[in-house]
N, CA, C and O of each residue as an XYZ file, in Angstrom:
904
protein
N      35.748    151.956     93.369
C      36.265    152.080     92.019
C      37.563    152.871     92.034
O      37.678    153.886     92.720
N      38.547    152.392     91.263
C      39.835    153.069     91.201
C      39.668    154.443     90.557
O      38.843    154.632     89.663
N      40.461    155.388     91.028
C      40.405    156.732     90.478
C      40.900    156.725     89.031
O      42.000    156.250     88.747
N      40.099    157.243     88.139
C      40.427    157.272     86.725
C      40.721    158.699     86.278
O      40.191    159.663     86.829
N      41.573    158.808     85.270
C      41.844    160.091     84.626
C      41.514    159.915     83.149
O      42.136    159.108     82.459
N      40.546    160.666     82.673
C      40.059    160.537     81.296
C      40.309    161.850     80.562
O      39.966    162.925     81.055
N      40.905    161.752     79.388
C      41.183    162.934     78.562
C      40.360    162.823     77.285
O      40.425    161.814     76.583
N      39.582    163.868     76.987
C      38.776    163.871     75.775
C      39.266    164.985     74.859
O      39.257    166.161     75.223
N      39.695    164.588     73.656
C      40.148    165.557     72.662
C      39.122    165.696     71.545
O      38.229    164.864     71.385
N      39.274    166.759     70.787
C      38.380    167.025     69.674
C      38.385    168.510     69.377
O      38.698    169.311     70.258
N      38.046    168.894     68.160
C      38.031    170.320     67.804
C      36.937    171.064     68.570
O      36.060    170.429     69.156
N      36.974    172.390     68.575
C      35.912    173.156     69.234
C      34.544    172.736     68.701
O      34.359    172.607     67.491
N      33.590    172.525     69.600
C      32.249    172.149     69.180
C      32.056    170.669     68.930
O      30.994    170.261     68.461
N      33.060    169.847     69.234
C      32.950    168.408     68.987
C      32.163    167.683     70.074
O      31.812    166.514     69.919
N      31.889    168.379     71.174
C      31.106    167.755     72.251
C      31.929    167.296     73.428
O      31.458    166.500     74.241
N      33.166    167.789     73.537
C      34.036    167.364     74.644
C      33.400    167.640     76.010
O      33.359    166.770     76.880
N      32.906    168.867     76.176
C      32.330    169.248     77.461
C      31.093    168.439     77.791
O      30.909    168.020     78.934
N      30.233    168.213     76.791
C      29.016    167.423     77.000
C      29.360    166.008     77.428
O      28.773    165.484     78.375
N      30.313    165.380     76.734
C      30.693    164.009     77.062
C      31.384    163.929     78.425
O      31.203    162.965     79.168
N      32.175    164.951     78.741
C      32.834    164.970     80.056
C      31.802    165.070     81.174
O      31.933    164.411     82.205
N      30.771    165.898     80.968
C      29.706    166.014     81.970
C      28.965    164.697     82.149
O      28.657    164.298     83.272
N      28.679    164.022     81.039
C      27.970    162.744     81.106
C      28.803    161.693     81.847
O      28.274    160.928     82.653
N      30.106    161.664     81.568
C      30.983    160.704     82.239
C      31.116    161.029     83.724
O      31.151    160.129     84.562
N      31.188    162.312     84.041
C      31.297    162.723     85.445
C      30.085    162.254     86.235
O      30.221    161.751     87.350
N      28.904    162.418     85.657
C      27.677    161.996     86.333
C      27.573    160.478     86.407
O      27.115    159.925     87.408
N      27.997    159.816     85.350
C      27.868    158.350     85.269
C      28.867    157.651     86.199
O      28.527    156.665     86.854
N      30.096    158.166     86.252
C      31.167    157.483     86.979
C      31.458    158.079     88.354
O      32.238    157.519     89.125
N      30.832    159.217     88.661
C      31.082    159.850     89.958
C      32.460    160.476     90.044
O      33.108    160.437     91.090
N      32.908    161.062     88.923
C      34.214    161.715     88.897
C      34.020    163.219     88.646
O      32.892    163.674     88.455
N      35.103    163.977     88.645
C      35.023    165.428     88.493
C      35.371    165.842     87.070
O      36.395    165.430     86.523
N      34.510    166.660     86.480
C      34.815    167.219     85.162
C      35.598    168.500     85.365
O      35.089    169.467     85.933
N      36.840    168.506     84.900
C      37.653    169.711     84.941
C      37.608    170.340     83.557
O      38.340    169.936     82.654
N      36.740    171.332     83.403
C      36.592    172.048     82.139
C      37.602    173.191     82.141
O      37.376    174.235     82.753
N      38.714    172.980     81.452
C      39.796    173.969     81.469
C      39.328    175.335     80.976
O      39.652    176.357     81.581
N      38.560    175.359     79.871
C      38.093    176.612     79.318
C      37.240    177.403     80.295
O      37.440    178.604     80.479
N      36.284    176.718     80.922
C      35.408    177.395     81.877
C      36.179    177.843     83.111
O      35.913    178.904     83.677
N      37.141    177.015     83.519
C      37.935    177.369     84.702
C      38.775    178.621     84.423
O      38.886    179.507     85.272
N      39.364    178.681     83.224
C      40.152    179.856     82.862
C      39.270    181.101     82.763
O      39.674    182.192     83.163
N      38.062    180.922     82.224
C      37.138    182.051     82.131
C      36.806    182.603     83.510
O      36.706    183.816     83.693
N      36.634    181.706     84.482
C      36.330    182.154     85.840
C      37.504    182.926     86.440
O      37.315    183.879     87.196
N      38.728    182.497     86.086
C      39.923    183.217     86.555
C      39.987    184.595     85.910
O      40.260    185.591     86.579
N      39.731    184.644     84.595
C      39.817    185.912     83.868
C      38.748    186.909     84.308
O      38.984    188.117     84.335
N      37.575    186.390     84.650
C      36.457    187.274     84.993
C      36.348    187.578     86.486
O      35.437    188.288     86.912
N      37.266    187.047     87.272
C      37.271    187.337     88.700
C      37.696    188.805     88.900
O      38.785    189.197     88.482
N      36.838    189.609     89.534
C      37.162    191.037     89.742
C      38.523    191.261     90.403
O      39.180    192.274     90.164
N      38.936    190.306     91.236
C      40.215    190.454     91.932
C      41.412    190.368     90.981
O      42.517    190.786     91.326
N      41.183    189.822     89.777
C      42.286    189.657     88.823
C      42.336    190.751     87.750
O      43.152    190.679     86.832
N      41.479    191.747     87.862
C      41.420    192.802     86.842
C      42.720    193.581     86.711
O      43.060    194.049     85.624
N      43.438    193.719     87.802
C      44.679    194.491     87.783
C      45.922    193.597     87.685
O      47.051    194.084     87.745
N      45.701    192.288     87.534
C      46.809    191.360     87.398
C      47.274    191.352     85.941
O      46.579    190.830     85.069
N      48.445    191.928     85.679
C      48.940    192.106     84.316
C      49.084    190.771     83.578
O      48.694    190.661     82.415
N      49.638    189.761     84.247
C      49.847    188.453     83.621
C      48.515    187.829     83.208
O      48.380    187.323     82.094
N      47.544    187.868     84.101
C      46.240    187.263     83.817
C      45.531    188.011     82.693
O      44.898    187.385     81.843
N      45.626    189.321     82.676
C      44.984    190.103     81.622
C      45.638    189.858     80.262
O      44.961    189.893     79.234
N      46.942    189.613     80.250
C      47.630    189.263     79.004
C      47.112    187.934     78.473
O      46.888    187.773     77.273
N      46.927    186.987     79.381
C      46.411    185.681     78.989
C      44.959    185.784     78.517
O      44.541    185.070     77.606
N      44.210    186.665     79.137
C      42.802    186.857     78.770
C      42.673    187.343     77.327
O      41.774    186.913     76.604
N      43.564    188.233     76.909
C      43.536    188.739     75.539
C      43.750    187.606     74.534
O      43.087    187.554     73.498
N      44.670    186.708     74.843
C      44.901    185.543     73.981
C      43.654    184.665     73.929
O      43.202    184.258     72.859
N      43.116    184.386     75.103
C      41.958    183.504     75.241
C      40.758    184.042     74.466
O      40.102    183.298     73.737
N      40.471    185.330     74.623
C      39.288    185.940     74.016
C      39.377    186.031     72.500
O      38.354    186.168     71.829
N      40.590    185.958     71.950
C      40.749    186.054     70.499
C      40.971    184.697     69.834
O      41.247    184.625     68.636
N      40.850    183.611     70.624
C      40.917    182.270     70.046
C      42.260    181.592     70.118
O      42.404    180.452     69.675
N      43.270    182.284     70.682
C      44.593    181.684     70.796
C      44.732    180.952     72.135
O      44.058    181.294     73.107
N      45.600    179.953     72.180
C      45.855    179.241     73.423
C      46.675    180.107     74.364
O      47.551    180.857     73.931
N      46.388    179.999     75.637
C      47.142    180.769     76.627
C      48.528    180.166     76.788
O      48.801    179.079     76.278
N      49.403    180.870     77.497
C      50.780    180.430     77.715
C      50.805    179.024     78.333
O      50.242    178.822     79.409
N      51.447    178.053     77.673
C      51.430    176.663     78.137
C      51.912    176.465     79.569
O      51.295    175.713     80.325
N      53.006    177.126     79.959
C      53.533    176.934     81.305
C      52.568    177.478     82.354
O      52.430    176.906     83.435
N      51.905    178.578     82.031
C      50.919    179.168     82.944
C      49.704    178.258     83.073
O      49.213    178.017     84.176
N      49.225    177.757     81.938
C      48.070    176.853     81.954
C      48.407    175.564     82.704
O      47.606    175.077     83.502
N      49.588    175.019     82.445
C      50.003    173.775     83.094
C      50.012    173.918     84.609
O      49.556    173.026     85.324
N      50.524    175.025     85.091
C      50.588    175.265     86.531
C      49.198    175.256     87.159
O      48.987    174.652     88.211
N      48.259    175.926     86.509
C      46.886    176.003     87.017
C      46.205    174.644     86.986
O      45.565    174.240     87.957
N      46.344    173.937     85.866
C      45.676    172.640     85.700
C      46.228    171.609     86.686
O      45.457    170.867     87.295
N      47.540    171.554     86.848
C      48.133    170.584     87.778
C      47.703    170.843     89.225
O      47.424    169.911     89.979
N      47.654    172.104     89.590
C      47.259    172.457     90.957
C      45.836    171.997     91.243
O      45.561    171.411     92.290
N      44.936    172.268     90.305
C      43.535    171.874     90.486
C      43.378    170.354     90.443
O      42.594    169.790     91.208
N      44.117    169.689     89.554
C      44.044    168.228     89.443
C      44.548    167.562     90.719
O      43.986    166.560     91.161
N      45.595    168.107     91.305
C      46.124    167.564     92.557
C      45.076    167.651     93.670
O      44.950    166.731     94.478
N      44.333    168.748     93.709
C      43.267    168.904     94.699
C      42.186    167.843     94.511
O      41.684    167.276     95.481
N      41.836    167.584     93.260
C      40.820    166.579     92.943
C      41.297    165.189     93.360
O      40.546    164.422     93.962
N      42.558    164.871     93.035
C      43.104    163.557     93.379
C      43.156    163.348     94.887
O      42.755    162.295     95.382
N      43.647    164.345     95.621
C      43.766    164.222     97.074
C      42.408    164.126     97.751
O      42.298    163.607     98.862
N      41.371    164.625     97.082
C      40.017    164.526     97.628
C      39.416    163.145     97.363
O      38.320    162.838     97.832
N      40.141    162.312     96.606
C      39.699    160.936     96.369
C      38.860    160.730     95.125
O      38.225    159.686     94.973
N      38.848    161.715     94.228
C      38.023    161.609     93.029
C      38.862    161.338     91.779
O      40.055    161.634     91.724
N      38.190    160.764     90.779
C      38.775    160.671     89.457
C      38.490    161.971     88.732
O      37.767    162.826     89.243
N      39.063    162.126     87.523
C      38.895    163.386     86.801
C      38.739    163.127     85.310
O      39.342    162.204     84.763
N      37.933    163.942     84.668
C      37.810    163.885     83.207
C      38.078    165.290     82.671
O      37.458    166.264     83.098
N      39.022    165.373     81.722
C      39.405    166.647     81.117
C      38.729    166.794     79.756
O      38.717    165.856     78.959
N      38.174    167.963     79.499
C      37.619    168.218     78.169
C      38.577    169.131     77.410
O      38.335    170.328     77.260
N      39.671    168.533     76.934
C      40.601    169.283     76.099
C      41.976    169.524     76.666
O      42.844    170.009     75.940
N      42.219    169.221     77.894
C      43.559    169.401     78.483
C      44.255    168.047     78.557
O      43.615    167.014     78.754
N      45.583    168.069     78.396
C      46.477    169.188     78.099
C      46.355    169.633     76.644
O      46.043    168.826     75.768
N      46.602    170.926     76.385
C      46.332    171.505     75.082
C      47.559    171.657     74.194
O      47.414    171.899     72.996
N      48.744    171.526     74.737
C      49.973    171.647     73.947
C      50.924    170.534     74.357
O      50.741    169.899     75.395
N      51.949    170.300     73.528
C      52.942    169.276     73.843
C      53.671    169.596     75.145
O      53.998    168.695     75.917
N      53.926    170.886     75.386
C      54.589    171.267     76.630
C      53.714    170.932     77.832
O      54.202    170.394     78.826
N      52.430    171.244     77.746
C      51.523    170.929     78.853
C      51.439    169.418     79.056
O      51.223    168.950     80.174
N      51.610    168.661     77.982
C      51.481    167.206     78.056
C      52.678    166.562     78.739
O      52.511    165.788     79.681
N      53.888    166.873     78.270
C      55.088    166.218     78.780
C      56.090    167.163     79.445
O      57.119    166.716     79.954
N      55.797    168.456     79.444
C      56.662    169.401     80.143
C      57.985    169.631     79.433
O      58.129    169.342     78.245
N      58.943    170.153     80.176
C      60.264    170.458     79.636
C      60.994    171.432     80.530
O      60.380    172.098     81.364
N      62.299    171.521     80.362
C      63.125    172.426     81.178
C      62.922    172.189     82.677
O      62.850    173.127     83.470
N      62.832    170.913     83.037
C      62.692    170.570     84.450
C      61.284    170.680     84.993
O      61.059    170.455     86.182
N      60.321    171.027     84.129
C      58.924    171.155     84.560
C      58.164    169.887     84.177
O      58.186    169.472     83.019
N      57.504    169.286     85.135
C      56.746    168.053     84.907
C      55.454    168.347     84.148
O      54.699    169.243     84.526
N      55.200    167.589     83.075
C      53.973    167.744     82.297
C      52.790    167.086     82.989
O      52.952    166.379     83.983
N      51.607    167.323     82.454
C      50.395    166.788     83.073
C      50.322    165.270     83.001
O      49.903    164.628     83.965
N      50.728    164.679     81.865
C      50.626    163.217     81.723
C      51.532    162.476     82.708
O      51.059    161.547     83.361
N      52.819    162.842     82.850
C      53.635    162.199     83.892
C      53.047    162.393     85.290
O      53.136    161.503     86.137
N      52.450    163.552     85.522
C      51.809    163.822     86.809
C      50.630    162.870     87.021
O      50.443    162.348     88.120
N      49.836    162.644     85.973
C      48.699    161.731     86.076
C      49.174    160.294     86.284
O      48.590    159.552     87.073
N      50.239    159.900     85.572
C      50.775    158.542     85.714
C      51.244    158.298     87.143
O      51.019    157.224     87.701
N      51.883    159.278     87.722
C      52.413    159.165     89.082
C      51.303    159.021     90.107
O      51.459    158.298     91.092
N      50.184    159.700     89.888
C      49.108    159.713     90.873
C      47.987    158.716     90.587
O      47.542    158.009     91.491
N      47.533    158.654     89.351
C      46.389    157.812     89.026
C      46.778    156.419     88.535
O      45.946    155.512     88.511
N      48.048    156.250     88.142
C      48.538    155.002     87.561
C      48.188    154.962     86.070
O      47.056    155.236     85.674
N      49.159    154.625     85.281
C      49.018    154.656     83.817
C      47.823    153.837     83.314
O      47.141    154.254     82.377
N      47.566    152.682     83.925
C      46.488    151.813     83.448
C      45.098    152.405     83.697
O      44.107    151.914     83.157
N      45.030    153.443     84.504
C      43.744    154.083     84.790
C      43.562    155.381     84.009
O      42.668    156.172     84.311
N      44.417    155.599     82.996
C      44.322    156.794     82.162
C      43.743    156.397     80.800
O      44.259    155.492     80.144
N      42.679    157.070     80.379
C      42.013    156.782     79.106
C      41.999    158.047     78.256
O      41.737    159.140     78.758
N      42.284    157.889     76.958
C      42.319    159.041     76.053
C      41.370    158.797     74.880
O      41.437    157.764     74.214
N      40.484    159.766     74.642
C      39.508    159.669     73.549
C      39.663    160.852     72.609
O      40.028    161.949     73.032
N      39.385    160.625     71.333
C      39.430    161.678     70.326
C      38.095    161.680     69.587
O      37.746    160.707     68.919
N      37.347    162.787     69.711
C      36.058    162.910     69.037
C      36.279    163.419     67.617
O      36.865    164.482     67.410
N      35.805    162.652     66.647
C      36.026    162.969     65.237
C      34.857    163.785     64.688
O      33.753    163.268     64.518
N      35.108    165.053     64.414
C      34.085    165.957     63.866
C      34.748    166.840     62.808
O      35.852    167.339     63.027
N      34.092    167.038     61.669
C      34.640    167.876     60.609
C      34.664    169.344     61.041
O      33.867    169.780     61.871
N      35.597    170.087     60.458
C      35.723    171.513     60.779
C      34.442    172.273     60.465
O      34.060    173.182     61.201
N      33.774    171.899     59.366
C      32.530    172.584     58.984
C      31.438    172.356     60.029
O      30.658    173.259     60.330
N      31.391    171.136     60.581
C      30.410    170.838     61.622
C      30.747    171.591     62.901
O      29.860    172.083     63.598
N      32.021    171.673     63.196
C      32.472    172.399     64.381
C      32.058    173.868     64.304
O      31.555    174.433     65.275
N      32.276    174.477     63.139
C      31.924    175.886     62.949
C      30.420    176.096     63.080
O      29.972    177.065     63.694
N      29.652    175.194     62.508
C      28.187    175.297     62.562
C      27.681    175.139     63.991
O      26.814    175.894     64.432
N      28.214    174.169     64.705
C      27.776    173.919     66.080
C      28.079    175.111     66.985
O      27.209    175.592     67.709
N      29.299    175.569     66.933
C      29.715    176.648     67.830
C      29.001    177.963     67.522
O      28.667    178.721     68.433
N      28.770    178.228     66.247
C      28.140    179.486     65.854
C      26.714    179.594     66.375
O      26.213    180.697     66.596
N      26.054    178.446     66.573
C      24.659    178.457     67.026
C      24.524    178.191     68.520
O      23.413    178.126     69.046
N      25.669    178.034     69.210
C      25.632    177.647     70.625
C      25.363    178.836     71.551
O      25.952    179.908     71.408
N      24.456    178.609     72.502
C      24.205    179.548     73.579
C      24.459    178.823     74.892
O      24.303    177.604     74.970
N      24.845    179.556     75.910
C      25.211    178.967     77.193
C      24.286    179.447     78.302
O      23.954    180.629     78.383
N      23.875    178.516     79.152
C      23.140    178.886     80.362
C      24.166    179.310     81.403
O      24.963    178.476     81.832
N      24.182    180.564     81.827
C      25.228    181.043     82.744
C      25.219    180.365     84.115
O      26.260    180.275     84.766
N      24.065    179.892     84.553
C      23.986    179.262     85.878
C      24.419    177.802     85.855
O      25.104    177.346     86.771
N      24.026    177.063     84.817
C      24.363    175.639     84.749
C      25.617    175.381     83.947
O      26.264    174.348     84.117
N      25.974    176.328     83.057
C      27.125    176.125     82.186
C      26.825    175.208     81.018
O      27.715    174.894     80.228
N      25.564    174.772     80.901
C      25.191    173.830     79.842
C      24.909    174.562     78.542
O      24.370    175.669     78.550
N      25.279    173.935     77.406
C      25.043    174.574     76.112
C      23.651    174.269     75.574
O      23.096    173.199     75.824
N      23.104    175.210     74.842
C      21.869    174.998     74.087
C      22.278    175.143     72.629
O      22.647    176.230     72.184
N      22.210    174.029     71.879
C      22.762    174.050     70.520
C      21.741    173.599     69.492
O      21.034    172.611     69.689
N      21.675    174.338     68.391
C      20.906    173.910     67.233
C      19.434    173.652     67.496
O      18.834    172.815     66.822
N      18.838    174.338     68.447
C      17.438    174.125     68.744
C      16.555    174.670     67.622
O      16.807    175.760     67.108
N      15.524    173.916     67.240
C      14.592    174.381     66.212
C      13.733    175.521     66.742
O      13.254    176.363     65.982
N      13.548    175.533     68.058
C      12.815    176.620     68.697
C      13.847    177.594     69.255
O      14.694    177.208     70.060
N      13.780    178.848     68.833
C      14.758    179.827     69.291
C      14.479    180.218     70.742
O      13.464    180.844     71.048
N      15.396    179.837     71.622
C      15.245    180.118     73.042
C      16.037    181.360     73.425
O      17.103    181.627     72.869
N      15.515    182.098     74.358
C      16.224    183.261     74.880
C      16.580    183.075     76.348
O      17.370    183.839     76.902
N      15.990    182.052     76.979
C      16.277    181.778     78.389
C      16.466    180.288     78.598
O      15.965    179.476     77.820
N      17.190    179.931     79.646
C      17.465    178.528     79.952
C      16.181    177.814     80.367
O      15.484    178.305     81.255
N      15.839    176.673     79.761
C      14.620    175.952     80.121
C      14.657    175.359     81.521
O      13.616    174.968     82.050
N      15.854    175.283     82.139
C      15.981    174.710     83.474
C      15.926    175.766     84.569
O      15.319    175.553     85.619
N      16.562    176.904     84.318
C      16.661    177.931     85.372
C      15.913    179.215     85.050
O      15.632    180.007     85.948
N      15.587    179.431     83.776
C      14.901    180.653     83.382
C      15.833    181.837     83.176
O      15.384    182.914     82.785
N      17.117    181.655     83.431
C      18.074    182.749     83.274
C      18.349    183.003     81.788
O      18.292    182.069     80.988
N      18.646    184.249     81.407
C      18.911    184.577     79.997
C      20.117    183.801     79.468
O      21.132    183.675     80.154
N      20.000    183.289     78.257
C      21.109    182.574     77.628
C      22.123    183.574     77.089
O      21.769    184.684     76.691
N      23.388    183.167     77.081
C      24.451    184.053     76.624
C      25.302    183.369     75.557
O      25.406    182.143     75.517
N      25.901    184.176     74.705
C      26.817    183.658     73.685
C      28.239    183.996     74.110
O      28.542    185.152     74.402
N      29.112    182.991     74.147
C      30.494    183.225     74.547
C      31.268    183.943     73.447
O      30.992    183.768     72.260
N      32.228    184.744     73.853
C      33.116    185.411     72.900
C      33.801    184.377     72.010
O      34.028    184.608     70.823
N      34.128    183.223     72.615
C      34.838    182.159     71.896
C      34.016    181.565     70.763
O      34.570    180.913     69.877
N      32.690    181.782     70.775
C      31.828    181.162     69.781
C      31.475    182.080     68.610
O      30.591    181.766     67.813
N      32.167    183.208     68.513
C      32.017    184.044     67.322
C      32.750    183.375     66.165
O      33.851    182.861     66.363
N      32.170    183.363     64.952
C      32.760    182.639     63.811
C      34.246    182.923     63.575
O      35.018    181.998     63.322
N      34.652    184.202     63.656
C      36.057    184.535     63.431
C      36.969    183.911     64.466
O      38.058    183.438     64.142
N      36.524    183.912     65.708
C      37.308    183.329     66.800
C      37.363    181.811     66.666
O      38.394    181.190     66.926
N      36.240    181.221     66.255
C      36.182    179.761     66.096
C      37.213    179.297     65.068
O      37.890    178.291     65.275
N      37.330    180.035     63.959
C      38.296    179.662     62.914
C      39.721    179.678     63.457
O      40.522    178.800     63.135
N      40.037    180.679     64.284
C      41.360    180.741     64.898
C      41.560    179.570     65.850
O      42.639    178.980     65.905
N      40.506    179.236     66.603
C      40.587    178.119     67.545
C      40.821    176.799     66.819
O      41.554    175.936     67.303
N      40.190    176.647     65.650
C      40.380    175.421     64.867
C      41.821    175.297     64.389
O      42.396    174.208     64.407
N      42.405    176.422     63.959
C      43.802    176.413     63.521
C      44.719    176.084     64.690
O      45.651    175.292     64.545
N      44.461    176.689     65.851
C      45.247    176.415     67.049
C      45.142    174.941     67.440
O      46.130    174.320     67.834
N      43.938    174.392     67.327
C      43.731    172.980     67.674
C      44.549    172.068     66.758
O      45.241    171.167     67.232
N      44.467    172.306     65.442
C      45.163    171.443     64.489
C      46.680    171.571     64.617
O      47.397    170.580     64.483
N      47.172    172.777     64.875
C      48.624    173.003     64.921
C      49.261    172.660     66.261
O      50.410    172.221     66.307
N      48.526    172.856     67.350
C      49.152    172.748     68.674
C      48.586    171.643     69.564
O      49.282    171.144     70.449
N      47.319    171.253     69.335
C      46.717    170.234     70.195
C      46.675    168.860     69.539
O      46.987    167.857     70.181
N      46.296    168.804     68.280
C      46.183    167.520     67.580
C      47.476    166.707     67.613
O      47.404    165.486     67.752
N      48.674    167.331     67.490
C      49.918    166.556     67.535
C      50.133    165.792     68.838
O      50.940    164.863     68.880
N      49.429    166.166     69.893
C      49.567    165.465     71.179
C      49.184    164.002     71.038
O      49.770    163.136     71.688
N      48.195    163.724     70.184
C      47.736    162.340     70.024
C      48.869    161.438     69.547
O      49.025    160.327     70.054
N      49.663    161.898     68.580
C      50.801    161.109     68.094
C      51.855    160.933     69.181
O      52.459    159.868     69.307
N      52.070    161.996     69.971
C      53.050    161.920     71.058
C      52.615    160.882     72.094
O      53.445    160.139     72.617
N      51.339    160.834     72.382
C      50.824    159.859     73.346
C      50.951    158.438     72.788
O      51.296    157.508     73.517
N      50.669    158.279     71.495
C      50.791    156.952     70.873
C      52.237    156.458     70.954
O      52.488    155.291     71.258
N      53.179    157.358     70.678
C      54.592    156.977     70.740
C      54.999    156.545     72.145
O      55.950    155.782     72.319
N      54.278    157.034     73.134
C      54.570    156.668     74.518
C      53.664    155.543     75.022
O      53.519    155.342     76.228
N      53.055    154.810     74.079
C      52.333    153.594     74.435
C      50.861    153.743     74.745
O      50.226    152.783     75.181
N      50.301    154.924     74.531
C      48.870    155.108     74.814
C      48.027    154.759     73.590
O      48.412    155.033     72.454
N      46.878    154.153     73.844
C      45.925    153.897     72.779
C      44.928    155.047     72.766
O      44.333    155.367     73.795
N      44.741    155.670     71.604
C      43.784    156.759     71.470
C      42.500    156.170     70.884
O      42.505    155.678     69.756
N      41.422    156.217     71.625
C      40.147    155.689     71.156
C      39.450    156.757     70.308
O      39.003    157.784     70.820
N      39.368    156.490     69.007
C      38.726    157.444     68.104
C      37.223    157.208     68.088
O      36.768    156.098     67.811
N      36.455    158.247     68.384
C      35.007    158.149     68.499
C      34.345    159.104     67.509
O      34.726    160.270     67.411
N      33.359    158.605     66.782
C      32.597    159.452     65.867
C      31.770    160.434     66.697
O      30.885    160.025     67.447
N      32.061    161.732     66.561
C      31.379    162.735     67.372
C      30.116    163.290     66.744
O      29.520    164.218     67.291
N      29.685    162.739     65.590
C      28.515    163.284     64.897
C      27.166    162.827     65.439
O      26.215    163.607     65.402
N      27.037    161.590     65.944
C      25.722    161.149     66.435
C      25.241    161.954     67.646
O      25.963    162.801     68.171
N      24.008    161.672     68.076
C      23.455    162.325     69.255
C      24.332    162.033     70.468
O      24.955    160.973     70.538
N      24.388    162.962     71.426
C      25.284    162.806     72.576
C      25.167    161.481     73.319
O      26.181    160.941     73.761
N      23.952    160.940     73.471
C      23.822    159.701     74.232
C      24.474    158.531     73.502
O      24.959    157.591     74.132
N      24.485    158.592     72.154
C      25.116    157.525     71.383
C      26.644    157.628     71.476
O      27.342    156.618     71.575
N      27.140    158.850     71.444
C      28.586    159.059     71.598
C      29.012    158.586     72.991
O      30.056    157.955     73.149
N      28.196    158.898     73.988
C      28.473    158.485     75.375
C      28.576    156.969     75.490
O      29.474    156.450     76.152
N      27.660    156.267     74.847
C      27.676    154.803     74.888
C      28.941    154.256     74.234
O      29.518    153.279     74.711
N      29.370    154.885     73.143
C      30.597    154.446     72.460
C      31.821    154.606     73.363
O      32.709    153.755     73.374
N      31.856    155.701     74.114
C      32.989    155.955     75.029
C      32.993    154.949     76.167
O      34.042    154.415     76.527
N      31.824    154.692     76.732
C      31.721    153.790     77.888
C      32.220    152.386     77.574
O      32.737    151.694     78.450
N      32.063    151.969     76.324
C      32.486    150.616     75.947
C      33.991    150.402     76.169
O      34.441    149.275     76.377
N      34.746    151.477     76.124
C      36.206    151.367     76.272
C      36.699    151.559     77.696
O      37.878    151.357     77.987
N      35.781    151.954     78.591
C      36.173    152.162     79.984
C      35.668    150.994     80.815
O      34.461    150.816     80.980
N      36.578    150.213     81.328
C      36.185    149.024     82.093
C      36.190    149.353     83.577
O      35.888    148.490     84.402
């Protein structure tokens, strides 16, 4: 199977990470979760004294997007490793700004980089449609299994530990209501415009209803990937 590059957009809590995981398992590709990857960089003890990284961490923890050029550098480096290893990739939310998408000032954006390596016809872009109120509700009730990285959302039974590993569930700083509202504003102002930019450059954005159960959303996405 040809190496594919899949980009999934949607507001916080729309299910990007869940759908990316499902596609990764189904298609045998790598899910590059930008948010989780950045968190691992920020929480690495070796980076505690790195002034640049700590500055970015403050932005991240308060719901703002990190510096686009810094994020682009990290994402491209990791994506290149995935491509050279012979795998396809699915992004849950990257690129997050117009600069990260198409670059500028002599810096190559992520999309031209993907076109050069994966071939334009193997790039698919999806947009999960979820209302802001649903996004806020989903994220506010979300808990994360620290070992698997999987979310536990909206369970009728209140869980305190992961049903798969038994480890205590944790709530991310990003999922506090105040932070979520900032993230929604950042998404609408800085990430959503990317869809129009991609359309102007000939990409079809597949709009998917993100409200149904995850397996139904997954089936809707698969129909567009040949």
